[in-house]
N, CA, C and O atoms as a GROMACS GRO file, in nm:
protein
  432
    1MET      N    1  -2.899  -1.126  -5.493
    1MET     CA    2  -2.810  -1.167  -5.367
    1MET      C    3  -2.680  -1.156  -5.459
    1MET      O    4  -2.680  -1.186  -5.578
    2ALA      N    5  -2.564  -1.105  -5.387
    2ALA     CA    6  -2.453  -1.075  -5.434
    2ALA      C    7  -2.372  -1.203  -5.420
    2ALA      O    8  -2.404  -1.275  -5.325
    3ASP      N    9  -2.262  -1.249  -5.507
    3ASP     CA   10  -2.204  -1.365  -5.528
    3ASP      C   11  -2.056  -1.312  -5.438
    3ASP      O   12  -2.025  -1.197  -5.467
    4PHE      N   13  -1.984  -1.366  -5.356
    4PHE     CA   14  -1.859  -1.320  -5.278
    4PHE      C   15  -1.746  -1.409  -5.298
    4PHE      O   16  -1.762  -1.527  -5.266
    5ASP      N   17  -1.678  -1.386  -5.328
    5ASP     CA   18  -1.523  -1.465  -5.345
    5ASP      C   19  -1.460  -1.429  -5.185
    5ASP      O   20  -1.453  -1.317  -5.136
    6LEU      N   21  -1.429  -1.523  -5.139
    6LEU     CA   22  -1.349  -1.502  -4.992
    6LEU      C   23  -1.211  -1.424  -5.010
    6LEU      O   24  -1.159  -1.359  -4.919
    7ASN      N   25  -1.158  -1.438  -5.137
    7ASN     CA   26  -1.035  -1.361  -5.190
    7ASN      C   27  -1.054  -1.237  -5.191
    7ASN      O   28  -0.950  -1.171  -5.193
    8ASP      N   29  -1.199  -1.148  -5.190
    8ASP     CA   30  -1.216  -1.039  -5.224
    8ASP      C   31  -1.203  -0.936  -5.094
    8ASP      O   32  -1.209  -0.813  -5.095
    9PHE      N   33  -1.180  -1.037  -4.971
    9PHE     CA   34  -1.193  -0.958  -4.855
    9PHE      C   35  -1.072  -0.961  -4.807
    9PHE      O   36  -0.993  -1.052  -4.836
   10LYS      N   37  -1.042  -0.863  -4.728
   10LYS     CA   38  -0.922  -0.818  -4.674
   10LYS      C   39  -0.906  -0.844  -4.492
   10LYS      O   40  -1.014  -0.858  -4.435
   11THR      N   41  -0.822  -0.849  -4.433
   11THR     CA   42  -0.825  -0.840  -4.249
   11THR      C   43  -0.744  -0.734  -4.256
   11THR      O   44  -0.674  -0.698  -4.351
   12GLU      N   45  -0.760  -0.674  -4.126
   12GLU     CA   46  -0.670  -0.594  -4.085
   12GLU      C   47  -0.503  -0.598  -4.118
   12GLU      O   48  -0.452  -0.708  -4.098
   13GLY      N   49  -0.422  -0.504  -4.160
   13GLY     CA   50  -0.297  -0.484  -4.226
   13GLY      C   51  -0.310  -0.558  -4.331
   13GLY      O   52  -0.196  -0.595  -4.356
   14ASP      N   53  -0.407  -0.619  -4.436
   14ASP     CA   54  -0.373  -0.650  -4.564
   14ASP      C   55  -0.377  -0.545  -4.642
   14ASP      O   56  -0.458  -0.454  -4.627
   15GLU      N   57  -0.271  -0.552  -4.750
   15GLU     CA   58  -0.287  -0.439  -4.864
   15GLU      C   59  -0.439  -0.442  -4.937
   15GLU      O   60  -0.510  -0.543  -4.946
   16PRO      N   61  -0.463  -0.339  -4.974
   16PRO     CA   62  -0.596  -0.354  -5.043
   16PRO      C   63  -0.580  -0.436  -5.197
   16PRO      O   64  -0.487  -0.417  -5.276
   17GLN      N   65  -0.683  -0.521  -5.214
   17GLN     CA   66  -0.674  -0.628  -5.345
   17GLN      C   67  -0.760  -0.556  -5.424
   17GLN      O   68  -0.848  -0.488  -5.371
   18PRO      N   69  -0.742  -0.562  -5.572
   18PRO     CA   70  -0.864  -0.526  -5.643
   18PRO      C   71  -0.951  -0.621  -5.667
   18PRO      O   72  -0.916  -0.732  -5.706
   19SER      N   73  -1.082  -0.584  -5.647
   19SER     CA   74  -1.209  -0.667  -5.631
   19SER      C   75  -1.281  -0.723  -5.750
   19SER      O   76  -1.358  -0.820  -5.752
   20GLY      N   77  -1.245  -0.647  -5.844
   20GLY     CA   78  -1.304  -0.663  -5.983
   20GLY      C   79  -1.431  -0.634  -5.994
   20GLY      O   80  -1.502  -0.678  -6.084
   21ASP      N   81  -1.478  -0.537  -5.876
   21ASP     CA   82  -1.612  -0.468  -5.898
   21ASP      C   83  -1.597  -0.318  -5.872
   21ASP      O   84  -1.489  -0.276  -5.830
   22MET      N   85  -1.702  -0.235  -5.895
   22MET     CA   86  -1.653  -0.095  -5.890
   22MET      C   87  -1.678  -0.024  -5.742
   22MET      O   88  -1.687   0.096  -5.720
   23ASP      N   89  -1.686  -0.115  -5.665
   23ASP     CA   90  -1.713  -0.065  -5.517
   23ASP      C   91  -1.586  -0.054  -5.432
   23ASP      O   92  -1.582   0.009  -5.326
   24GLY      N   93  -1.465  -0.130  -5.495
   24GLY     CA   94  -1.340  -0.119  -5.441
   24GLY      C   95  -1.342  -0.225  -5.340
   24GLY      O   96  -1.441  -0.296  -5.322
   25PRO      N   97  -1.202  -0.242  -5.255
   25PRO     CA   98  -1.178  -0.326  -5.147
   25PRO      C   99  -1.275  -0.344  -5.050
   25PRO      O  100  -1.332  -0.248  -4.996
   26ARG      N  101  -1.302  -0.489  -5.019
   26ARG     CA  102  -1.382  -0.544  -4.941
   26ARG      C  103  -1.319  -0.552  -4.804
   26ARG      O  104  -1.197  -0.567  -4.817
   27SER      N  105  -1.361  -0.547  -4.670
   27SER     CA  106  -1.288  -0.624  -4.568
   27SER      C  107  -1.358  -0.733  -4.534
   27SER      O  108  -1.442  -0.774  -4.614
   28ALA      N  109  -1.337  -0.802  -4.405
   28ALA     CA  110  -1.381  -0.912  -4.326
   28ALA      C  111  -1.480  -0.871  -4.251
   28ALA      O  112  -1.556  -0.955  -4.202
   29ARG      N  113  -1.498  -0.727  -4.227
   29ARG     CA  114  -1.599  -0.657  -4.148
   29ARG      C  115  -1.739  -0.681  -4.236
   29ARG      O  116  -1.841  -0.716  -4.176
   30ASP      N  117  -1.739  -0.663  -4.360
   30ASP     CA  118  -1.839  -0.667  -4.435
   30ASP      C  119  -1.909  -0.790  -4.438
   30ASP      O  120  -2.004  -0.813  -4.513
   31LEU      N  121  -1.867  -0.857  -4.369
   31LEU     CA  122  -1.920  -0.990  -4.391
   31LEU      C  123  -1.989  -1.026  -4.226
   31LEU      O  124  -2.034  -1.138  -4.203
   32GLU      N  125  -1.989  -0.918  -4.122
   32GLU     CA  126  -2.029  -0.948  -3.993
   32GLU      C  127  -2.177  -0.972  -4.006
   32GLU      O  128  -2.230  -1.046  -3.923
   33ALA      N  129  -2.249  -0.917  -4.101
   33ALA     CA  130  -2.380  -0.929  -4.074
   33ALA      C  131  -2.446  -1.090  -4.115
   33ALA      O  132  -2.556  -1.134  -4.083
   34VAL      N  133  -2.354  -1.146  -4.184
   34VAL     CA  134  -2.403  -1.289  -4.223
   34VAL      C  135  -2.331  -1.411  -4.132
   34VAL      O  136  -2.327  -1.532  -4.159
   35TYR      N  137  -2.272  -1.337  -4.012
   35TYR     CA  138  -2.153  -1.451  -3.935
   35TYR      C  139  -2.292  -1.523  -3.834
   35TYR      O  140  -2.268  -1.640  -3.805
   36ASP      N  141  -2.400  -1.482  -3.792
   36ASP     CA  142  -2.484  -1.573  -3.725
   36ASP      C  143  -2.553  -1.618  -3.799
   36ASP      O  144  -2.620  -1.699  -3.734
   37ILE      N  145  -2.592  -1.621  -3.929
   37ILE     CA  146  -2.662  -1.691  -4.011
   37ILE      C  147  -2.648  -1.866  -4.011
   37ILE      O  148  -2.553  -1.929  -4.060
   38PRO      N  149  -2.761  -1.922  -3.947
   38PRO     CA  150  -2.720  -2.078  -3.935
   38PRO      C  151  -2.733  -2.151  -4.085
   38PRO      O  152  -2.818  -2.122  -4.169
   39VAL      N  153  -2.619  -2.264  -4.100
   39VAL     CA  154  -2.622  -2.324  -4.211
   39VAL      C  155  -2.599  -2.470  -4.174
   39VAL      O  156  -2.529  -2.515  -4.084
   40GLN      N  157  -2.692  -2.551  -4.286
   40GLN     CA  158  -2.716  -2.705  -4.266
   40GLN      C  159  -2.560  -2.728  -4.356
   40GLN      O  160  -2.536  -2.690  -4.471
   41VAL      N  161  -2.462  -2.809  -4.254
   41VAL     CA  162  -2.351  -2.862  -4.343
   41VAL      C  163  -2.372  -3.014  -4.341
   41VAL      O  164  -2.408  -3.056  -4.230
   42SER      N  165  -2.362  -3.088  -4.420
   42SER     CA  166  -2.403  -3.243  -4.463
   42SER      C  167  -2.261  -3.287  -4.516
   42SER      O  168  -2.204  -3.222  -4.604
   43ALA      N  169  -2.199  -3.415  -4.451
   43ALA     CA  170  -2.101  -3.481  -4.517
   43ALA      C  171  -2.176  -3.610  -4.575
   43ALA      O  172  -2.230  -3.683  -4.492
   44VAL      N  173  -2.182  -3.641  -4.692
   44VAL     CA  174  -2.231  -3.763  -4.744
   44VAL      C  175  -2.102  -3.852  -4.768
   44VAL      O  176  -2.015  -3.813  -4.846
   45LEU      N  177  -2.092  -3.966  -4.701
   45LEU     CA  178  -1.998  -4.062  -4.743
   45LEU      C  179  -2.050  -4.173  -4.864
   45LEU      O  180  -1.988  -4.269  -4.910
   46GLY      N  181  -2.161  -4.133  -4.891
   46GLY     CA  182  -2.181  -4.224  -4.998
   46GLY      C  183  -2.301  -4.241  -5.058
   46GLY      O  184  -2.354  -4.141  -5.009
   47LYS      N  185  -2.405  -4.299  -5.139
   47LYS     CA  186  -2.552  -4.296  -5.172
   47LYS      C  187  -2.577  -4.421  -5.186
   47LYS      O  188  -2.478  -4.487  -5.219
   48ALA      N  189  -2.682  -4.485  -5.172
   48ALA     CA  190  -2.716  -4.635  -5.233
   48ALA      C  191  -2.882  -4.613  -5.271
   48ALA      O  192  -2.952  -4.536  -5.205
   49HIS      N  193  -2.928  -4.680  -5.370
   49HIS     CA  194  -3.050  -4.689  -5.443
   49HIS      C  195  -3.100  -4.820  -5.411
   49HIS      O  196  -3.056  -4.927  -5.453
   50MET      N  197  -3.201  -4.800  -5.329
   50MET     CA  198  -3.288  -4.957  -5.302
   50MET      C  199  -3.449  -4.952  -5.309
   50MET      O  200  -3.494  -4.845  -5.268
   51GLN      N  201  -3.528  -5.027  -5.343
   51GLN     CA  202  -3.650  -5.031  -5.331
   51GLN      C  203  -3.688  -5.064  -5.197
   51GLN      O  204  -3.617  -5.128  -5.120
   52VAL      N  205  -3.822  -5.012  -5.166
   52VAL     CA  206  -3.911  -4.978  -5.044
   52VAL      C  207  -3.865  -5.153  -4.988
   52VAL      O  208  -3.781  -5.173  -4.900
   53ASN      N  209  -3.924  -5.240  -5.044
   53ASN     CA  210  -3.909  -5.372  -4.976
   53ASN      C  211  -3.802  -5.404  -4.947
   53ASN      O  212  -3.793  -5.488  -4.857
   54GLN      N  213  -3.683  -5.355  -5.006
   54GLN     CA  214  -3.533  -5.384  -4.966
   54GLN      C  215  -3.536  -5.334  -4.846
   54GLN      O  216  -3.516  -5.408  -4.749
   55LEU      N  217  -3.557  -5.221  -4.834
   55LEU     CA  218  -3.507  -5.118  -4.714
   55LEU      C  219  -3.615  -5.205  -4.592
   55LEU      O  220  -3.556  -5.254  -4.496
   56LEU      N  221  -3.741  -5.218  -4.598
   56LEU     CA  222  -3.815  -5.268  -4.474
   56LEU      C  223  -3.731  -5.422  -4.449
   56LEU      O  224  -3.751  -5.478  -4.342
   57LYS      N  225  -3.656  -5.474  -4.531
   57LYS     CA  226  -3.591  -5.601  -4.486
   57LYS      C  227  -3.461  -5.606  -4.421
   57LYS      O  228  -3.401  -5.710  -4.393
   58LEU      N  229  -3.418  -5.473  -4.396
   58LEU     CA  230  -3.297  -5.445  -4.346
   58LEU      C  231  -3.314  -5.455  -4.198
   58LEU      O  232  -3.421  -5.411  -4.156
   59GLY      N  233  -3.231  -5.505  -4.109
   59GLY     CA  234  -3.246  -5.529  -3.960
   59GLY      C  235  -3.110  -5.490  -3.912
   59GLY      O  236  -3.027  -5.437  -3.986
   60ARG      N  237  -3.087  -5.519  -3.770
   60ARG     CA  238  -2.978  -5.473  -3.704
   60ARG      C  239  -2.856  -5.554  -3.783
   60ARG      O  240  -2.863  -5.666  -3.833
   61GLY      N  241  -2.733  -5.456  -3.778
   61GLY     CA  242  -2.626  -5.554  -3.840
   61GLY      C  243  -2.629  -5.569  -4.030
   61GLY      O  244  -2.540  -5.617  -4.100
   62ALA      N  245  -2.722  -5.527  -4.061
   62ALA     CA  246  -2.733  -5.505  -4.207
   62ALA      C  247  -2.628  -5.427  -4.242
   62ALA      O  248  -2.566  -5.350  -4.169
   63VAL      N  249  -2.607  -5.455  -4.389
   63VAL     CA  250  -2.487  -5.370  -4.447
   63VAL      C  251  -2.539  -5.301  -4.574
   63VAL      O  252  -2.607  -5.357  -4.660
   64VAL      N  253  -2.502  -5.178  -4.575
   64VAL     CA  254  -2.574  -5.118  -4.729
   64VAL      C  255  -2.468  -5.078  -4.800
   64VAL      O  256  -2.390  -4.992  -4.759
   65GLU      N  257  -2.456  -5.144  -4.921
   65GLU     CA  258  -2.340  -5.103  -5.033
   65GLU      C  259  -2.326  -4.935  -5.038
   65GLU      O  260  -2.429  -4.878  -5.001
   66LEU      N  261  -2.240  -4.866  -5.069
   66LEU     CA  262  -2.250  -4.737  -5.088
   66LEU      C  263  -2.195  -4.743  -5.219
   66LEU      O  264  -2.151  -4.848  -5.267
   67ASP      N  265  -2.196  -4.626  -5.284
   67ASP     CA  266  -2.146  -4.611  -5.426
   67ASP      C  267  -1.991  -4.560  -5.440
   67ASP      O  268  -1.937  -4.548  -5.550
   68ARG      N  269  -1.913  -4.527  -5.298
   68ARG     CA  270  -1.813  -4.487  -5.306
   68ARG      C  271  -1.693  -4.622  -5.244
   68ARG      O  272  -1.727  -4.708  -5.163
   69LYS      N  273  -1.577  -4.612  -5.296
   69LYS     CA  274  -1.477  -4.674  -5.237
   69LYS      C  275  -1.393  -4.663  -5.110
   69LYS      O  276  -1.406  -4.560  -5.044
   70VAL      N  277  -1.337  -4.726  -5.084
   70VAL     CA  278  -1.262  -4.673  -4.916
   70VAL      C  279  -1.161  -4.587  -4.996
   70VAL      O  280  -1.100  -4.598  -5.103
   71GLY      N  281  -1.172  -4.494  -4.897
   71GLY     CA  282  -1.059  -4.384  -4.932
   71GLY      C  283  -1.094  -4.253  -4.995
   71GLY      O  284  -1.048  -4.143  -4.964
   72GLU      N  285  -1.193  -4.284  -5.098
   72GLU     CA  286  -1.263  -4.195  -5.175
   72GLU      C  287  -1.313  -4.087  -5.126
   72GLU      O  288  -1.385  -4.095  -5.027
   73ALA      N  289  -1.288  -3.977  -5.178
   73ALA     CA  290  -1.318  -3.811  -5.117
   73ALA      C  291  -1.464  -3.859  -5.103
   73ALA      O  292  -1.522  -3.937  -5.178
   74ILE      N  293  -1.529  -3.778  -4.954
   74ILE     CA  294  -1.634  -3.746  -4.934
   74ILE      C  295  -1.713  -3.618  -4.977
   74ILE      O  296  -1.642  -3.518  -4.983
   75ASP      N  297  -1.836  -3.599  -5.004
   75ASP     CA  298  -1.870  -3.497  -5.048
   75ASP      C  299  -1.927  -3.406  -4.942
   75ASP      O  300  -1.977  -3.470  -4.849
   76ILE      N  301  -1.933  -3.267  -4.928
   76ILE     CA  302  -1.959  -3.166  -4.838
   76ILE      C  303  -2.047  -3.071  -4.903
   76ILE      O  304  -2.027  -2.991  -4.995
   77TYR      N  305  -2.146  -3.097  -4.838
   77TYR     CA  306  -2.258  -2.975  -4.908
   77TYR      C  307  -2.295  -2.873  -4.748
   77TYR      O  308  -2.298  -2.909  -4.631
   78VAL      N  309  -2.318  -2.741  -4.809
   78VAL     CA  310  -2.392  -2.649  -4.721
   78VAL      C  311  -2.503  -2.620  -4.786
   78VAL      O  312  -2.505  -2.592  -4.906
   79ASN      N  313  -2.600  -2.624  -4.712
   79ASN     CA  314  -2.717  -2.572  -4.758
   79ASN      C  315  -2.782  -2.656  -4.866
   79ASN      O  316  -2.876  -2.607  -4.930
   80ASN      N  317  -2.732  -2.798  -4.893
   80ASN     CA  318  -2.769  -2.880  -5.005
   80ASN      C  319  -2.703  -2.832  -5.142
   80ASN      O  320  -2.754  -2.849  -5.253
   81ARG      N  321  -2.591  -2.775  -5.119
   81ARG     CA  322  -2.483  -2.709  -5.240
   81ARG      C  323  -2.364  -2.772  -5.209
   81ARG      O  324  -2.312  -2.742  -5.101
   82LEU      N  325  -2.298  -2.869  -5.297
   82LEU     CA  326  -2.181  -2.912  -5.294
   82LEU      C  327  -2.084  -2.794  -5.291
   82LEU      O  328  -2.102  -2.702  -5.370
   83VAL      N  329  -1.990  -2.791  -5.211
   83VAL     CA  330  -1.880  -2.687  -5.181
   83VAL      C  331  -1.765  -2.728  -5.169
   83VAL      O  332  -1.674  -2.648  -5.190
   84ALA      N  333  -1.731  -2.880  -5.128
   84ALA     CA  334  -1.606  -2.913  -5.097
   84ALA      C  335  -1.593  -3.080  -5.101
   84ALA      O  336  -1.693  -3.152  -5.102
   85ARG      N  337  -1.480  -3.125  -5.102
   85ARG     CA  338  -1.480  -3.270  -5.097
   85ARG      C  339  -1.372  -3.261  -4.942
   85ARG      O  340  -1.317  -3.168  -4.885
   86GLY      N  341  -1.378  -3.383  -4.921
   86GLY     CA  342  -1.265  -3.427  -4.788
   86GLY      C  343  -1.271  -3.539  -4.772
   86GLY      O  344  -1.313  -3.621  -4.853
   87GLU      N  345  -1.211  -3.569  -4.611
   87GLU     CA  346  -1.179  -3.682  -4.607
   87GLU      C  347  -1.281  -3.716  -4.444
   87GLU      O  348  -1.339  -3.636  -4.372
   88VAL      N  349  -1.271  -3.820  -4.436
   88VAL     CA  350  -1.340  -3.873  -4.243
   88VAL      C  351  -1.198  -3.861  -4.147
   88VAL      O  352  -1.091  -3.912  -4.182
   89VAL      N  353  -1.211  -3.805  -4.053
   89VAL     CA  354  -1.105  -3.809  -3.964
   89VAL      C  355  -1.186  -3.814  -3.809
   89VAL      O  356  -1.306  -3.789  -3.797
   90VAL      N  357  -1.102  -3.848  -3.704
   90VAL     CA  358  -1.116  -3.900  -3.595
   90VAL      C  359  -1.048  -3.748  -3.508
   90VAL      O  360  -0.938  -3.693  -3.514
   91VAL      N  361  -1.186  -3.716  -3.424
   91VAL     CA  362  -1.170  -3.587  -3.341
   91VAL      C  363  -1.176  -3.627  -3.194
   91VAL      O  364  -1.291  -3.622  -3.150
   92GLU      N  365  -1.065  -3.675  -3.090
   92GLU     CA  366  -1.128  -3.702  -2.991
   92GLU      C  367  -1.201  -3.851  -2.997
   92GLU      O  368  -1.144  -3.948  -3.045
   93ASP      N  369  -1.328  -3.855  -2.945
   93ASP     CA  370  -1.374  -3.981  -3.006
   93ASP      C  371  -1.522  -3.956  -3.057
   93ASP      O  372  -1.629  -3.999  -3.013
   94ARG      N  373  -1.495  -3.874  -3.160
   94ARG     CA  374  -1.597  -3.811  -3.242
   94ARG      C  375  -1.532  -3.810  -3.367
   94ARG      O  376  -1.411  -3.795  -3.376
   95LEU      N  377  -1.636  -3.829  -3.506
   95LEU     CA  378  -1.592  -3.812  -3.642
   95LEU      C  379  -1.599  -3.682  -3.689
   95LEU      O  380  -1.691  -3.603  -3.673
   96GLY      N  381  -1.508  -3.667  -3.741
   96GLY     CA  382  -1.482  -3.509  -3.820
   96GLY      C  383  -1.468  -3.528  -3.978
   96GLY      O  384  -1.481  -3.638  -4.033
   97VAL      N  385  -1.442  -3.415  -4.041
   97VAL     CA  386  -1.453  -3.401  -4.162
   97VAL      C  387  -1.341  -3.297  -4.211
   97VAL      O  388  -1.371  -3.179  -4.192
   98THR      N  389  -1.238  -3.318  -4.261
   98THR     CA  390  -1.151  -3.215  -4.332
   98THR      C  391  -1.141  -3.201  -4.450
   98THR      O  392  -1.130  -3.301  -4.521
   99MET      N  393  -1.143  -3.092  -4.496
   99MET     CA  394  -1.165  -3.024  -4.656
   99MET      C  395  -1.039  -3.037  -4.727
   99MET      O  396  -0.939  -2.972  -4.700
  100THR      N  397  -1.048  -3.119  -4.814
  100THR     CA  398  -0.912  -3.173  -4.924
  100THR      C  399  -0.932  -3.054  -5.073
  100THR      O  400  -0.844  -3.006  -5.143
  101GLU      N  401  -1.073  -3.040  -5.078
  101GLU     CA  402  -1.067  -2.967  -5.206
  101GLU      C  403  -1.202  -2.865  -5.220
  101GLU      O  404  -1.305  -2.910  -5.169
  102ILE      N  405  -1.210  -2.763  -5.269
  102ILE     CA  406  -1.308  -2.690  -5.233
  102ILE      C  407  -1.345  -2.675  -5.399
  102ILE      O  408  -1.269  -2.660  -5.494
  103ILE      N  409  -1.496  -2.686  -5.393
  103ILE     CA  410  -1.564  -2.695  -5.537
  103ILE      C  411  -1.578  -2.560  -5.574
  103ILE      O  412  -1.642  -2.498  -5.489
  104LYS      N  413  -1.538  -2.483  -5.681
  104LYS     CA  414  -1.569  -2.378  -5.732
  104LYS      C  415  -1.671  -2.370  -5.837
  104LYS      O  416  -1.634  -2.407  -5.949
  105THR      N  417  -1.792  -2.330  -5.824
  105THR     CA  418  -1.900  -2.343  -5.929
  105THR      C  419  -1.931  -2.185  -5.976
  105THR      O  420  -1.922  -2.081  -5.910
  106ASP      N  421  -1.971  -2.207  -6.112
  106ASP     CA  422  -1.987  -2.070  -6.180
  106ASP      C  423  -2.156  -2.079  -6.160
  106ASP      O  424  -2.230  -2.174  -6.184
  107ARG      N  425  -2.190  -1.938  -6.103
  107ARG     CA  426  -2.330  -1.939  -6.080
  107ARG      C  427  -2.370  -1.828  -6.166
  107ARG      O  428  -2.302  -1.726  -6.151
  108GLY      N  429  -2.489  -1.820  -6.273
  108GLY     CA  430  -2.497  -1.748  -6.333
  108GLY      C  431  -2.635  -1.671  -6.289
  108GLY      O  432  -2.673  -1.571  -6.350
   0.00000   0.00000   0.00000
């Protein structure tokens, strides 16, 4: 499976950019084959660890303390891989997430 950096892709009218490989510059059209592949996106507000007996005692109105502080960035996962951090926003009457930091990982 090939690793792609979005900076390697160009759109119409862009000057060719060195891609760092022997195949030459890539275009956004090269990604069309993957546009319709579904991915799972998760925004994790925080985590909590508890025993099953504590979980079973929870009822309506119970508060579960998470490992994050108010205003701290949330983690954004794509297919269970951490890809970004962000903030919770309100979009009309729904919650949303805005990305504030992209996480770059070295994959070997």
